[in-house]
C-alpha positions in Angstrom: -21.6 -20.8 2.6 -18.6 -20.0 4.7 -16.7 -16.8 4.1 -13.0 -16.2 4.1 -11.8 -14.7 7.4 -10.7 -11.1 7.3 -7.4 -12.0 8.8 -6.6 -14.1 5.7 -7.4 -11.3 3.4 -5.4 -8.8 5.4 -2.4 -11.2 5.4 -2.7 -11.5 1.6 -2.9 -7.8 1.3 0.2 -7.4 3.5 2.1 -9.9 1.4 1.2 -8.2 -1.8 2.1 -4.8 -0.4 5.6 -6.1 0.7 6.1 -7.6 -2.8 5.3 -4.2 -4.3 7.7 -2.5 -2.0 10.4 -4.9 -2.9 9.7 -4.4 -6.6 10.0 -0.6 -6.2 13.2 -0.8 -4.2 15.1 -3.5 -6.0 14.2 -3.2 -9.6 15.6 -0.6 -12.0 13.2 -1.1 -14.9 10.5 1.5 -15.0 7.8 -0.9 -16.1 8.5 -3.2 -13.2 8.5 -0.3 -10.8 5.2 0.9 -12.3 3.6 -2.6 -11.9 4.9 -2.7 -8.3 3.2 0.6 -7.5 0.0 -0.8 -9.0 0.4 -3.9 -6.9 0.7 -1.8 -3.8 -2.4 0.2 -4.7 -4.4 -2.9 -5.3 -3.3 -4.5 -2.0 -4.5 -1.4 -0.2 -7.8 -1.8 -2.0 -8.0 -5.4 -0.9 -7.5 -4.4 2.7 -10.1 -1.6 2.4 -12.6 -4.0 0.9 -12.0 -6.7 3.5 -12.6 -4.2 6.3 -15.7 -2.9 4.5 -17.0 -6.4 4.3 -16.2 -7.0 7.9 -18.1 -3.9 9.0 -20.8 -4.2 6.3 -20.1 -0.7 5.0 -21.2 -0.4 1.4 -20.0 3.1 1.1 -16.4 1.9 1.4 -16.8 -0.1 -1.8 -17.8 3.1 -3.6 -14.5 4.7 -2.5 -12.6 1.7 -3.8 -14.4 2.1 -7.1 -13.1 5.7 -7.3 -9.6 4.6 -6.4 -9.7 2.0 -9.2 -10.8 4.8 -11.6 -7.9 7.0 -10.6 -5.5 4.0 -10.9 -6.8 3.4 -14.5 -6.1 7.1 -15.3 -2.6 6.7 -13.7 -1.9 3.7 -15.8 -2.8 5.5 -19.0 -0.7 8.6 -18.2 2.2 6.6 -16.9 2.4 4.3 -19.9 2.2 7.3 -22.2 5.1 8.9 -20.4 7.1 5.7 -20.6 6.6 5.4 -24.3 7.7 9.0 -24.8 10.8 8.4 -22.6 11.6 5.3 -24.6 11.3 7.2 -27.8 13.8 9.8 -26.7 16.3 7.8 -24.6 15.9 4.4 -26.2 15.8 2.8 -22.7 13.5 2.8 -19.7 16.2 2.1 -17.2 15.7 4.3 -14.2 19.4 4.9 -13.6 19.6 6.7 -17.0 16.7 9.0 -16.2 18.5 11.4 -13.9 17.4 14.6 -15.5 14.4 16.0 -17.3 16.4 17.4 -20.1 15.3 16.3 -23.6 
């Protein structure tokens, strides 16, 4: 069975990372920015896994597992914060969130 070359995986990772950066820089909706940050994190994981497969290092896959665990905790906390901000401000537009006053 032929395997996918590492260069293809790294190119996909770079494209996903650039899409994440564009989402963070161009969008004003907090949910879209949050999803773009997750896309950037997962593209880094893809690059890390492709290098680990290339060098046959199983320990790198354990590190990626912990990064995914931290990302899941980040999602839970981030979404809880967004729900609370929506309850108080009735919007999740980032331009309206310029202070931490209640």
